FILUM-999622 format. One record per atom (N, C-alpha, C): x, y, z; atom name. Coordinates in Angstrom, 3 decimals. Layout:
% FILUM-999622
R,xx,yy,zz,at
R,X,Y,Z,CA
...
This chain:
% FILUM-999622
R,xx,yy,zz,at
R,-26.295,17.297,-17.698,N
R,-26.728,15.931,-17.914,CA
R,-25.544,15.194,-18.574,C
R,-24.874,15.735,-19.522,N
R,-23.751,15.119,-20.134,CA
R,-22.626,14.773,-19.211,C
R,-22.395,15.746,-18.276,N
R,-21.358,15.667,-17.170,CA
R,-21.687,14.473,-16.255,C
R,-23.009,14.390,-15.915,N
R,-23.472,13.312,-15.078,CA
R,-23.223,11.911,-15.714,C
R,-23.496,11.817,-17.003,N
R,-23.266,10.608,-17.671,CA
R,-21.801,10.312,-17.698,C
R,-20.954,11.213,-18.042,N
R,-19.488,11.049,-17.986,CA
R,-18.961,10.706,-16.680,C
R,-19.517,11.305,-15.586,N
R,-19.060,10.947,-14.174,CA
R,-19.458,9.540,-13.776,C
R,-20.702,9.240,-14.245,N
R,-21.111,7.876,-13.938,CA
R,-20.371,6.794,-14.639,C
R,-19.950,7.044,-15.848,N
R,-19.222,6.135,-16.618,CA
R,-17.758,6.059,-16.090,C
R,-17.224,7.201,-15.736,N
R,-15.885,7.185,-15.228,CA
R,-15.815,6.482,-13.956,C
R,-16.790,6.597,-13.104,N
R,-16.931,5.893,-11.866,CA
R,-17.062,4.523,-11.969,C
R,-17.937,4.040,-12.899,N
R,-18.114,2.569,-13.112,CA
R,-16.699,1.996,-13.729,C
R,-16.075,2.655,-14.532,N
R,-14.906,2.186,-15.173,CA
R,-13.805,2.039,-14.152,C
R,-13.656,3.068,-13.159,N
R,-12.719,3.143,-12.066,CA
R,-12.905,1.922,-11.192,C
R,-14.192,1.732,-10.827,N
R,-14.545,0.532,-9.945,CA
R,-14.193,-0.716,-10.649,C
R,-14.404,-0.875,-11.831,N
R,-14.099,-2.129,-12.591,CA
R,-12.730,-2.405,-12.737,C
R,-11.845,-1.366,-13.102,N
R,-10.400,-1.510,-13.328,CA
R,-9.615,-1.649,-12.042,C
R,-9.990,-0.922,-10.999,N
R,-9.120,-0.804,-9.840,CA
R,-9.578,-1.241,-8.486,C
R,-10.976,-1.217,-8.357,N
R,-11.508,-1.660,-7.117,CA
R,-11.992,-2.994,-7.117,C
R,-12.634,-3.478,-8.230,N
R,-13.165,-4.828,-8.329,CA
R,-12.612,-5.410,-9.646,C
R,-11.257,-5.708,-9.723,N
R,-10.704,-6.212,-10.947,CA
R,-11.114,-7.729,-11.178,C
R,-10.814,-8.200,-12.278,N
R,-11.151,-9.575,-12.537,CA
R,-10.027,-10.509,-12.116,C
R,-9.857,-10.656,-10.801,N
R,-8.799,-11.516,-10.264,CA
R,-9.182,-12.961,-10.442,C
R,-8.059,-13.722,-10.676,N
R,-8.273,-15.198,-10.956,CA
R,-8.320,-15.919,-9.603,C
R,-8.954,-17.090,-9.632,N
R,-8.822,-18.107,-8.564,CA
R,-7.456,-18.720,-8.671,C
R,-6.731,-18.887,-7.617,N
R,-5.439,-19.525,-7.668,CA
R,-5.589,-20.963,-8.239,C
R,-4.654,-21.317,-9.144,N
R,-4.455,-22.680,-9.685,CA
R,-3.040,-23.147,-9.554,C
R,-2.902,-24.494,-9.800,N
R,-1.527,-25.027,-9.832,CA
R,-0.780,-24.261,-10.954,C
R,0.491,-24.006,-10.761,N
R,1.361,-23.243,-11.504,CA
R,2.727,-23.710,-11.433,C
R,3.498,-23.347,-12.445,N
R,5.055,-23.705,-12.356,CA
R,5.755,-22.733,-11.241,C
R,5.174,-21.560,-11.081,N
R,5.849,-20.626,-10.221,CA
R,4.772,-19.664,-9.686,C
R,5.076,-19.069,-8.516,N
R,4.297,-18.013,-7.912,CA
R,5.219,-16.811,-8.039,C
R,4.775,-15.723,-8.571,N
R,5.676,-14.456,-8.616,CA
R,4.927,-13.448,-7.881,C
R,5.477,-12.874,-6.820,N
R,4.956,-11.768,-6.064,CA
R,5.495,-10.428,-6.487,C
R,4.715,-9.563,-7.011,N
R,5.185,-8.214,-7.435,CA
R,5.314,-7.310,-6.241,C
R,6.272,-6.437,-6.087,N
R,6.575,-5.672,-4.912,CA
R,5.370,-4.581,-4.852,C
R,5.126,-4.139,-3.642,N
R,4.158,-3.059,-3.349,CA
R,3.490,-3.206,-2.065,C
R,2.495,-2.391,-1.832,N
R,1.763,-2.394,-0.544,CA
R,0.765,-3.524,-0.416,C
R,0.316,-3.759,0.784,N
R,-0.623,-4.828,1.057,CA
R,0.139,-6.014,1.490,C
R,-0.622,-7.016,1.877,N
R,0.141,-8.241,2.436,CA
R,0.396,-9.200,1.363,C
R,1.177,-8.747,0.312,N
R,1.446,-9.551,-0.801,CA
R,2.435,-10.745,-0.512,C
R,3.382,-10.347,0.364,N
R,4.320,-11.460,0.897,CA
R,3.516,-12.577,1.672,C
R,2.605,-12.167,2.442,N
R,1.869,-13.120,3.195,CA
R,1.015,-14.118,2.288,C
R,0.396,-13.388,1.267,N
R,-0.362,-14.200,0.360,CA
R,0.434,-15.146,-0.431,C
R,1.603,-14.601,-0.982,N
R,2.525,-15.409,-1.807,CA
R,3.037,-16.674,-1.041,C
R,3.422,-16.445,0.140,N
R,3.924,-17.459,1.099,CA
R,2.812,-18.487,1.321,C
R,1.608,-17.914,1.651,N
R,0.371,-18.876,1.809,CA
R,0.219,-19.841,0.611,C
R,0.304,-19.225,-0.552,N
R,0.032,-19.987,-1.735,CA
R,1.066,-21.116,-1.958,C
R,2.405,-20.669,-1.572,N
R,3.555,-21.619,-1.733,CA
R,3.350,-22.721,-0.687,C
R,3.058,-22.418,0.505,N
R,2.923,-23.441,1.575,CA
R,1.762,-24.335,1.239,C
R,0.738,-23.846,0.586,N
R,-0.398,-24.691,0.191,CA
R,-0.083,-25.555,-0.972,C
R,1.046,-25.343,-1.630,N
R,1.457,-26.188,-2.720,CA
R,0.969,-25.701,-4.205,C
R,0.683,-24.518,-4.326,N
R,0.180,-24.155,-5.583,CA
R,1.373,-24.112,-6.691,C
R,2.554,-23.994,-6.216,N
R,3.694,-24.007,-7.092,CA
R,5.046,-24.416,-6.300,C
R,5.953,-25.092,-7.038,N
R,7.122,-25.576,-6.351,CA
R,8.215,-24.320,-6.206,C
R,7.950,-23.303,-6.803,N
R,8.851,-22.242,-6.878,CA
R,8.127,-20.872,-6.489,C
R,8.631,-20.078,-5.528,N
R,8.202,-18.805,-5.104,CA
R,9.211,-17.724,-5.491,C
R,8.753,-16.777,-6.366,N
R,9.584,-15.720,-6.853,CA
R,9.143,-14.410,-6.175,C
R,10.029,-13.641,-5.440,N
R,9.714,-12.477,-4.797,CA
R,10.500,-11.330,-5.481,C
R,9.707,-10.246,-5.805,N
R,10.331,-8.995,-6.339,CA
R,10.553,-8.278,-5.052,C
R,11.827,-8.066,-4.680,N
R,12.129,-7.360,-3.438,CA
R,13.225,-6.454,-3.747,C
R,13.054,-5.269,-4.293,N
R,14.126,-4.240,-4.611,CA
R,15.090,-4.186,-3.320,C
R,16.284,-4.445,-3.793,N
R,17.321,-4.425,-2.725,CA
R,17.411,-5.785,-1.966,C
R,16.530,-6.759,-2.357,N
R,16.425,-8.055,-1.793,CA
R,15.957,-8.044,-0.352,C
R,15.400,-6.925,0.149,N
R,14.887,-6.765,1.520,CA
R,13.722,-7.688,1.576,C
R,13.561,-8.331,2.768,N
R,12.374,-9.045,3.104,CA
R,12.259,-10.294,2.258,C
R,13.310,-10.888,1.717,N
R,13.182,-12.151,1.080,CA
R,13.761,-13.176,1.979,C
R,12.845,-14.083,2.363,N
R,13.295,-15.137,3.363,CA
R,12.868,-16.510,2.873,C
R,13.762,-17.452,2.624,N
R,13.465,-18.768,2.098,CA
R,12.764,-19.536,3.258,C
R,13.070,-19.318,4.515,N
R,12.500,-20.204,5.565,CA
R,11.002,-20.098,5.758,C
R,10.427,-19.012,5.222,N
R,9.094,-18.848,5.386,CA
R,8.138,-19.767,4.433,C
R,8.840,-20.312,3.444,N
R,8.050,-21.106,2.459,CA
R,8.789,-22.321,2.282,C
R,8.688,-23.278,3.279,N
R,9.442,-24.479,3.267,CA
R,9.147,-25.455,2.165,C
R,8.029,-25.444,1.589,N
R,7.670,-26.336,0.514,CA
R,8.114,-25.850,-0.851,C
R,8.639,-24.661,-0.950,N
R,9.003,-24.103,-2.219,CA
R,10.454,-23.603,-2.334,C
R,11.011,-23.587,-3.496,N
R,12.302,-23.030,-3.776,CA
R,11.958,-21.517,-3.819,C
R,12.811,-20.700,-3.130,N
R,12.554,-19.320,-3.234,CA
R,13.619,-18.516,-3.942,C
R,13.161,-17.763,-4.882,N
R,14.073,-16.944,-5.744,CA
R,13.766,-15.510,-5.546,C
R,14.698,-14.689,-5.158,N
R,14.464,-13.237,-4.947,CA
R,15.168,-12.428,-6.139,C
R,14.576,-11.408,-6.544,N
R,15.203,-10.509,-7.512,CA
R,14.861,-9.126,-7.280,C
R,15.714,-8.299,-7.734,N
R,15.553,-6.857,-7.677,CA
R,15.335,-6.401,-9.226,C
R,14.055,-5.972,-9.631,N
R,13.840,-5.669,-10.969,CA
R,14.613,-4.478,-11.437,C
R,14.983,-4.441,-12.802,N
R,15.556,-3.186,-13.462,CA
R,14.764,-2.923,-14.706,C
R,14.160,-1.843,-14.748,N
R,13.948,-0.845,-13.806,CA
R,13.054,-1.314,-12.521,C
R,13.014,-0.618,-11.453,N
R,12.202,-0.900,-10.273,CA
R,10.799,-0.524,-10.545,C
R,10.083,-1.192,-11.488,N
R,8.678,-0.899,-11.894,CA
R,7.965,-2.158,-12.218,C
R,6.728,-2.180,-12.409,N
R,5.986,-3.306,-12.808,CA
R,6.444,-3.795,-14.110,C
R,6.959,-2.861,-15.006,N
R,7.451,-3.293,-16.321,CA
R,8.717,-4.130,-16.114,C
R,9.600,-3.661,-15.151,N
R,10.846,-4.317,-14.897,CA
R,10.587,-5.628,-14.346,C
R,9.512,-5.821,-13.459,N
R,9.205,-7.044,-12.885,CA
R,8.664,-8.067,-13.917,C
R,7.869,-7.521,-14.857,N
R,7.369,-8.373,-15.983,CA
R,8.432,-8.863,-16.787,C
R,9.370,-8.125,-17.094,N
R,10.550,-8.515,-17.903,CA
R,11.374,-9.604,-17.097,C
R,11.568,-9.366,-15.825,N
R,12.302,-10.323,-15.043,CA
R,11.544,-11.687,-14.973,C
R,10.298,-11.649,-14.851,N
R,9.505,-12.845,-14.623,CA
R,9.604,-13.631,-15.916,C
R,9.442,-12.982,-17.075,N
R,9.527,-13.601,-18.458,CA
R,10.817,-14.326,-18.592,C
R,11.904,-13.492,-18.160,N
R,13.262,-14.162,-18.285,CA
R,13.371,-15.362,-17.509,C
R,12.957,-15.322,-16.277,N
R,12.931,-16.536,-15.424,CA
R,12.073,-17.641,-15.960,C
R,10.963,-17.339,-16.508,N
R,10.094,-18.380,-17.105,CA
R,10.770,-18.931,-18.311,C
R,11.491,-18.227,-19.137,N
R,12.231,-18.779,-20.265,CA
R,13.352,-19.689,-19.862,C
R,14.099,-19.188,-18.793,N
R,15.190,-19.957,-18.304,CA
R,14.835,-21.268,-17.610,C
R,13.648,-21.233,-16.900,N
R,13.268,-22.489,-16.126,CA
R,12.176,-23.313,-16.974,C
R,11.669,-22.762,-18.065,N
R,10.637,-23.537,-18.734,CA
R,9.240,-23.462,-18.237,C
R,8.913,-22.411,-17.535,N
R,7.631,-22.178,-16.900,CA
R,6.629,-21.836,-17.943,C
R,5.434,-22.422,-17.927,N
R,4.393,-22.140,-18.873,CA
R,3.234,-21.550,-18.241,C
R,3.043,-21.679,-16.882,N
R,2.017,-21.040,-16.158,CA
R,2.539,-20.414,-14.952,C
R,2.225,-19.137,-14.816,N
R,2.696,-18.468,-13.537,CA
R,1.505,-17.839,-12.827,C
R,1.523,-17.930,-11.523,N
R,0.434,-17.282,-10.670,CA
R,1.111,-16.038,-10.055,C
R,0.661,-14.874,-10.403,N
R,1.222,-13.645,-9.975,CA
R,0.350,-13.126,-8.796,C
R,1.052,-12.593,-7.821,N
R,0.330,-11.889,-6.634,CA
R,0.684,-10.441,-6.668,C
R,-0.382,-9.580,-6.537,N
R,-0.248,-8.193,-6.641,CA
R,-1.346,-7.528,-5.852,C
R,-1.405,-6.256,-5.811,N
R,-2.407,-5.506,-5.123,CA
R,-3.700,-5.329,-6.029,C
R,-4.806,-5.237,-5.389,N
R,-6.124,-5.095,-6.029,CA
R,-6.064,-3.954,-7.103,C
R,-5.516,-2.810,-6.746,N
R,-5.733,-1.720,-7.690,CA
R,-4.693,-1.863,-8.793,C
R,-3.574,-2.589,-8.696,N
R,-2.684,-2.753,-9.695,CA
R,-2.988,-3.918,-10.595,C
R,-3.996,-4.771,-10.423,N
R,-4.273,-5.890,-11.114,CA
R,-4.291,-5.680,-12.695,C
R,-5.144,-4.766,-13.114,N
R,-5.318,-4.496,-14.522,CA
R,-4.099,-4.172,-15.295,C
R,-3.259,-3.145,-14.664,N
R,-2.103,-2.721,-15.304,CA
R,-1.068,-3.918,-15.298,C
R,-0.993,-4.660,-14.155,N
R,-0.055,-5.752,-14.046,CA
R,-0.243,-6.728,-15.149,C
R,-1.560,-7.085,-15.412,N
R,-1.915,-8.091,-16.418,CA
R,-1.357,-7.524,-17.790,C
R,-1.634,-6.147,-18.087,N
R,-1.160,-5.645,-19.382,CA
R,0.294,-5.711,-19.446,C
R,1.040,-5.279,-18.461,N
R,2.528,-5.373,-18.501,CA
R,3.033,-6.726,-18.646,C
R,2.545,-7.689,-17.862,N
R,3.031,-8.992,-17.829,CA
R,2.836,-9.752,-19.181,C
R,1.609,-9.562,-19.713,N
R,1.185,-10.295,-20.969,CA
R,2.013,-9.839,-22.093,C
R,2.641,-8.629,-22.070,N
R,3.517,-8.116,-23.139,CA
R,4.848,-8.828,-23.092,C
R,5.232,-9.422,-21.901,N
R,6.496,-10.104,-21.726,CA
R,6.473,-11.562,-21.689,C
R,5.469,-12.059,-20.952,N
R,5.264,-13.517,-20.686,CA
R,4.131,-14.020,-21.567,C
R,4.371,-14.979,-22.360,N
R,3.343,-15.515,-23.272,CA
R,2.743,-16.872,-22.899,C
R,2.953,-17.244,-21.662,N
R,2.314,-18.437,-21.155,CA
R,1.006,-18.194,-20.568,C
R,0.565,-19.131,-19.711,N
R,-0.653,-19.009,-18.994,CA
R,-0.490,-18.128,-17.724,C
R,-1.113,-16.920,-17.862,N
R,-0.896,-15.897,-16.844,CA
R,-2.142,-15.879,-15.878,C
R,-1.923,-16.030,-14.526,N
R,-3.011,-16.016,-13.598,CA
R,-2.601,-14.943,-12.557,C
R,-3.594,-14.169,-12.094,N
R,-3.245,-13.055,-11.179,CA
R,-4.232,-13.221,-9.886,C
R,-3.687,-13.252,-8.757,N
R,-4.491,-13.203,-7.529,CA
R,-4.114,-11.880,-6.789,C
R,-5.039,-11.312,-6.202,N
R,-4.835,-9.958,-5.557,CA
R,-5.013,-10.057,-4.082,C
R,-4.263,-9.095,-3.421,N
R,-4.488,-8.768,-1.986,CA
R,-5.152,-7.559,-1.883,C
R,-5.943,-7.332,-0.810,N
R,-6.596,-6.153,-0.417,CA
R,-7.684,-6.518,0.381,C
R,-8.611,-5.579,0.714,N
R,-8.584,-4.212,0.189,CA
R,-7.568,-3.376,1.023,C
R,-7.326,-2.271,0.332,N
R,-6.511,-1.171,1.073,CA
R,-7.384,-0.509,2.080,C
R,-6.770,0.194,2.928,N
R,-7.514,1.079,3.828,CA
R,-8.200,2.147,2.966,C
R,-9.448,2.530,3.377,N
R,-10.214,3.469,2.724,CA
R,-9.507,4.734,2.339,C
R,-8.659,5.236,3.289,N
R,-7.869,6.521,3.113,CA
R,-6.793,6.376,1.994,C
R,-6.370,5.202,1.690,N
R,-5.420,4.949,0.603,CA
R,-6.044,4.841,-0.774,C
R,-7.213,4.740,-0.885,N
R,-7.871,4.572,-2.131,CA
R,-7.681,5.742,-3.177,C
R,-7.925,6.945,-2.737,N
R,-7.760,8.091,-3.662,CA
R,-6.440,8.166,-4.325,C
R,-5.403,8.033,-3.594,N
R,-4.046,8.131,-4.110,CA
R,-3.819,6.861,-5.047,C
R,-4.267,5.727,-4.583,N
R,-4.031,4.442,-5.370,CA
R,-4.748,4.581,-6.759,C
R,-5.947,5.014,-6.747,N
R,-6.712,5.167,-7.971,CA
R,-6.055,6.185,-8.928,C
R,-5.770,7.322,-8.371,N
R,-5.128,8.433,-9.163,CA
R,-3.756,7.841,-9.824,C
R,-2.910,7.119,-8.961,N
R,-1.715,6.744,-9.459,CA
R,-1.930,5.605,-10.493,C
R,-2.976,4.803,-10.277,N
R,-3.081,3.724,-11.296,CA
R,-3.683,4.292,-12.567,C
R,-4.511,5.302,-12.581,N
R,-4.968,5.923,-13.834,CA
R,-3.785,6.360,-14.680,C
R,-2.865,7.057,-13.998,N
R,-1.731,7.700,-14.624,CA
R,-0.885,6.556,-15.075,C
R,-0.572,5.502,-14.318,N
R,0.342,4.377,-14.665,CA
R,-0.337,3.513,-15.831,C
R,-1.635,3.482,-15.825,N
R,-2.344,2.757,-16.886,CA
R,-2.151,3.507,-18.205,C
R,-2.358,4.803,-18.170,N
R,-2.286,5.569,-19.378,CA
R,-0.823,5.479,-19.866,C
R,0.227,5.538,-19.107,N
R,1.565,5.384,-19.418,CA
R,1.796,3.984,-20.167,C
R,1.230,2.894,-19.582,N
R,1.342,1.586,-20.127,CA
R,0.753,1.469,-21.489,C
R,-0.545,2.189,-21.586,N
R,-1.281,2.024,-22.873,CA
R,-0.771,2.986,-23.996,C
R,-0.285,4.030,-23.656,N
R,0.101,5.048,-24.629,CA
R,1.573,5.127,-24.960,C
R,2.413,5.221,-23.846,N
R,3.824,5.469,-24.060,CA
R,4.717,4.283,-24.027,C
R,4.325,3.303,-23.241,N
R,5.210,2.085,-23.075,CA
R,4.412,0.853,-23.481,C
R,4.298,0.718,-24.798,N
R,3.505,-0.377,-25.313,CA
R,4.160,-1.690,-25.574,C
R,5.468,-1.770,-25.317,N
R,6.254,-2.975,-25.504,CA
R,6.614,-3.647,-24.170,C
R,7.226,-4.691,-24.268,N
R,7.779,-5.399,-22.987,CA
R,8.923,-4.506,-22.535,C
């Protein structure tokens, strides 16, 4: 019985944190920052920029692959390769860009499973108005790996890497 209660709680928490996170509705912002990773993040970020949600589109593209200014004609496009090449590195880079440009509200684009961890990482570095919109869903066969990875990465963020 106790195991069933634990399993039900773990399943509910997994669904809440990684499958159905508290994604924000897109709002006007100073910049749109796309975190690198799977899913159509690039397409979503470009769509938001074309629609006029922000005058600046920032793309985390390790090695600056796939960064193209012509796809978002209404926005200035900034590409960067984070150091380290992690969500933590992206959060640091976004905070540095925000400080340099005076941004107070940033709309981040990330994958559905990464939403919770990205919010934690970014909020430790960027102290302005943080909004996150997600892309997804992933294909069903990708979910087991994504959930296992996110549990480990979330534990790392909460226990071992508690600073920006």
